[in-house]
Backbone bond lengths (Angstrom), bond angles and torsions (degrees), N, CA, C in turn:
res aa  C-N    CA-C-N  psi(-1)  N-CA   C-N-CA  omega(-1)  CA-C   N-CA-C  phi
1 M - - - 1.448 - - 1.518 107.95 -
2 M 1.301 117.76 130.37 1.457 122.12 177.03 1.526 107.49 -86.18
3 V 1.324 115.56 117.68 1.453 121.15 -179.93 1.523 107.65 -120.35
4 P 1.320 118.17 120.29 1.465 118.79 -178.94 1.530 111.43 -67.70
5 E 1.304 116.28 125.65 1.458 123.50 176.65 1.517 106.96 -134.87
6 A 1.314 116.51 147.76 1.464 119.69 -177.31 1.525 112.52 -69.07
7 Y 1.330 119.08 -39.39 1.462 120.70 -173.35 1.526 113.01 -128.31
8 Y 1.314 117.70 -51.91 1.457 122.19 -178.83 1.521 107.90 -155.58
9 A 1.316 115.66 165.65 1.456 119.08 179.53 1.519 109.32 -141.41
10 A 1.310 116.92 138.19 1.459 123.40 174.64 1.527 107.74 -140.06
11 Y 1.321 116.04 139.13 1.463 120.72 -179.75 1.512 108.79 -138.81
12 G 1.316 116.65 153.95 1.454 121.55 176.61 1.518 111.95 101.33
13 S 1.338 115.70 -165.67 1.464 120.41 -173.30 1.521 113.25 -70.48
14 G 1.314 118.83 -17.08 1.462 121.38 177.69 1.513 113.74 -93.27
15 K 1.331 117.82 2.84 1.463 122.14 -175.01 1.525 113.22 -56.99
16 A 1.309 118.77 -45.71 1.473 120.48 -176.66 1.528 111.32 -60.85
17 L 1.332 116.52 -45.62 1.464 120.01 179.26 1.531 111.17 -67.18
18 C 1.323 116.96 -41.82 1.466 120.85 177.84 1.526 110.75 -60.40
19 D 1.329 116.51 -46.04 1.464 119.95 179.27 1.523 111.25 -62.38
20 Y 1.328 117.25 -41.22 1.463 121.70 179.42 1.532 110.74 -58.49
21 F 1.334 116.43 -53.26 1.463 119.84 -179.08 1.529 111.53 -65.78
22 A 1.323 118.20 -43.34 1.461 121.03 -178.04 1.526 111.17 -61.87
23 D 1.336 117.05 -40.23 1.464 120.53 178.30 1.522 112.15 -62.96
24 R 1.327 117.11 -31.40 1.463 120.75 -175.35 1.527 114.38 -96.96
25 L 1.319 117.12 -24.00 1.467 119.86 -173.98 1.523 114.40 -106.16
26 S 1.309 117.99 -11.46 1.461 118.79 -177.74 1.516 110.01 -123.96
27 E 1.319 114.36 153.01 1.454 120.91 175.73 1.524 107.21 -138.42
28 H 1.312 116.33 116.87 1.464 122.06 -175.69 1.528 110.64 -55.37
29 G 1.329 115.00 129.56 1.443 120.73 176.70 1.516 115.96 84.93
30 R 1.339 118.28 -4.01 1.462 120.72 -176.85 1.516 113.98 -112.91
31 M 1.326 117.33 -4.35 1.459 120.43 -178.19 1.523 110.04 -112.46
32 D 1.338 116.09 139.45 1.456 118.78 174.40 1.531 109.14 -78.62
33 K 1.321 116.75 171.04 1.469 121.57 -174.08 1.529 111.72 -60.95
34 D 1.331 118.26 -41.41 1.466 119.98 179.89 1.521 112.03 -65.36
35 S 1.326 117.66 -39.04 1.469 120.74 177.07 1.521 110.77 -64.11
36 M 1.327 116.68 -39.81 1.464 119.87 177.68 1.523 111.25 -63.24
37 K 1.329 117.18 -38.73 1.461 120.69 178.27 1.520 111.06 -61.70
38 V 1.334 116.67 -44.56 1.466 121.06 -178.39 1.527 110.55 -66.06
39 V 1.328 117.36 -46.16 1.468 120.68 179.49 1.527 110.14 -62.52
40 A 1.319 117.39 -44.23 1.471 120.46 179.45 1.523 111.24 -63.47
41 A 1.334 117.72 -41.81 1.468 121.07 178.74 1.524 110.45 -63.10
42 F 1.334 116.91 -41.39 1.464 121.25 177.14 1.533 110.45 -60.67
43 I 1.324 116.31 -48.73 1.468 120.76 -178.41 1.529 110.64 -61.20
44 L 1.322 117.22 -44.99 1.463 120.17 179.76 1.526 111.51 -62.19
45 R 1.335 116.68 -40.81 1.469 119.84 179.88 1.533 110.74 -65.40
46 E 1.306 117.77 -45.00 1.461 120.58 -179.30 1.525 111.31 -65.27
47 A 1.328 117.63 -38.31 1.466 120.50 177.25 1.521 110.61 -65.27
48 E 1.334 115.97 -40.32 1.467 119.89 179.38 1.528 110.97 -63.31
49 M 1.330 116.98 -37.72 1.465 120.59 -178.57 1.528 112.44 -76.73
50 A 1.344 118.03 -24.57 1.453 120.38 -171.09 1.527 115.10 -107.13
51 A 1.315 118.40 -29.30 1.466 120.34 -172.39 1.520 110.98 -105.03
52 S 1.308 115.36 138.32 1.456 121.79 177.81 1.523 109.88 -68.34
53 G 1.311 115.92 136.22 1.453 120.70 176.66 1.512 114.87 85.77
54 V 1.331 117.62 1.97 1.462 121.13 178.19 1.518 107.26 -102.24
55 G 1.310 116.55 135.51 1.448 117.39 177.37 1.506 113.36 152.53
56 M 1.297 114.63 -163.11 1.454 123.00 -178.63 1.529 111.19 71.42
57 G 1.313 117.11 20.84 1.454 120.66 179.29 1.512 111.87 87.71
58 A 1.296 115.27 159.29 1.467 120.77 -179.41 1.514 108.80 -140.47
59 D 1.298 115.23 149.22 1.453 119.75 171.45 1.528 107.30 -114.94
60 M 1.332 116.04 169.78 1.464 120.54 -179.47 1.515 109.52 -129.89
61 Q 1.320 114.39 145.32 1.456 120.79 172.13 1.520 107.81 -131.77
62 F 1.315 116.14 122.28 1.454 122.25 176.66 1.525 107.49 -104.54
63 I 1.313 116.71 120.99 1.458 121.91 178.97 1.521 106.31 -100.28
64 H 1.321 115.58 117.64 1.454 120.79 -175.16 1.523 110.87 -80.81
65 E 1.296 114.16 128.97 1.454 121.02 -179.40 1.528 110.05 -67.13
66 G 1.285 116.86 138.12 1.458 121.19 175.59 1.520 113.72 96.00
67 N 1.339 118.15 -62.18 1.462 119.41 -174.90 1.519 113.41 -95.92
68 M 1.318 118.08 -0.88 1.471 124.35 177.50 1.525 113.06 62.27
69 G 1.325 118.13 19.56 1.453 121.14 175.54 1.518 110.57 -73.04
70 V 1.322 116.64 153.14 1.458 122.14 179.65 1.524 108.29 -124.40
71 H 1.329 116.47 133.42 1.464 122.96 176.40 1.524 106.41 -112.75
72 Y 1.313 117.55 122.48 1.461 122.90 -173.91 1.527 110.55 -113.96
73 L 1.335 116.65 132.32 1.465 122.46 172.80 1.524 108.03 -118.43
74 C 1.320 117.11 122.74 1.466 120.77 179.58 1.533 109.91 -73.58
75 S 1.304 116.37 166.14 1.463 121.51 -175.24 1.523 112.50 -60.83
76 G 1.334 118.57 -31.97 1.459 120.93 178.22 1.517 112.21 -64.17
77 V 1.318 117.09 -40.60 1.468 121.81 178.13 1.521 109.95 -68.81
78 V 1.327 116.98 -42.14 1.469 120.66 177.69 1.526 109.69 -59.81
79 K 1.320 117.39 -43.33 1.478 121.95 179.00 1.527 110.82 -61.04
80 E 1.329 118.14 -41.27 1.464 121.24 177.79 1.525 111.19 -60.39
81 I 1.327 117.00 -43.01 1.468 121.09 178.13 1.522 109.46 -64.23
82 Q 1.333 117.40 -44.95 1.459 121.59 -178.30 1.525 111.92 -59.36
83 E 1.317 117.25 -37.07 1.462 120.98 -178.50 1.519 112.39 -69.36
84 L 1.326 118.14 -19.35 1.461 122.14 178.87 1.525 113.28 -87.89
85 I 1.332 117.03 -14.71 1.463 121.91 -176.89 1.524 109.45 -90.94
86 P 1.350 118.17 129.09 1.470 119.72 177.81 1.532 111.28 -60.98
87 K 1.309 116.50 150.71 1.460 121.72 175.73 1.529 109.25 -64.60
88 I 1.327 116.79 150.37 1.453 120.73 -177.04 1.534 111.40 -61.21
89 Q 1.336 117.23 -38.15 1.466 120.03 179.88 1.524 110.33 -62.48
90 E 1.326 117.48 -44.05 1.465 121.24 179.79 1.521 110.66 -61.84
91 S 1.318 116.83 -43.31 1.456 121.29 -178.24 1.530 111.32 -66.22
92 L 1.322 115.87 -48.15 1.465 119.15 -178.35 1.515 112.60 -64.50
93 W 1.328 117.36 -51.30 1.460 119.44 -176.55 1.521 111.93 -64.83
94 G 1.323 117.66 -38.69 1.456 120.54 178.13 1.516 111.52 -62.54
95 D 1.319 116.99 -43.69 1.461 121.41 -179.51 1.525 110.61 -71.44
96 W 1.334 117.00 -42.48 1.455 119.82 -179.96 1.517 111.11 -64.00
97 N 1.323 117.24 -43.73 1.465 119.83 179.95 1.520 111.60 -60.48
98 A 1.318 117.14 -33.13 1.460 121.15 -178.23 1.525 112.74 -83.46
99 K 1.337 118.06 -30.47 1.463 120.34 -169.56 1.520 116.55 -116.21
100 V 1.323 118.30 -27.75 1.466 119.92 -175.17 1.526 109.80 -88.65
101 K 1.299 115.49 121.56 1.466 121.84 178.75 1.518 109.06 -115.22
102 I 1.311 117.12 107.24 1.451 122.30 -179.89 1.529 108.31 -81.45
103 P 1.339 117.88 129.92 1.470 120.18 179.10 1.537 110.76 -57.65
104 S 1.309 116.50 144.12 1.463 121.83 -174.34 1.531 112.59 -59.41
105 H 1.323 118.93 -30.37 1.478 119.30 -179.10 1.537 112.19 -71.99
106 F 1.343 118.96 -7.52 1.458 122.18 173.56 1.525 111.62 -97.65
107 S 1.313 117.56 -9.79 1.457 120.35 -178.42 1.521 110.11 -76.56
108 G 1.304 115.15 149.52 1.451 118.93 -176.72 1.445 110.62 -108.09
């Protein structure tokens, strides 16, 4: 079903997580198409891993503003992109270990 949305759309049991990540990781008008694909693939993968009832693969449809063109990625292509993106735990812990310095008086 084509539903007009200003920036992105998510429905179902993974909607809350998708909205959370999309609000923090995307900025309308500032990302190129490839960056949007990667962010969307990441969000879909994390929702599939975290929310009940989400899964079985996902496809993407990008509706281009102005000319009404549609760019479609089948679930196989989305899966290929997802496999190239590091897991959120790996990304967070690697970055935190390198950058976050907890003051010694908080250490146990």
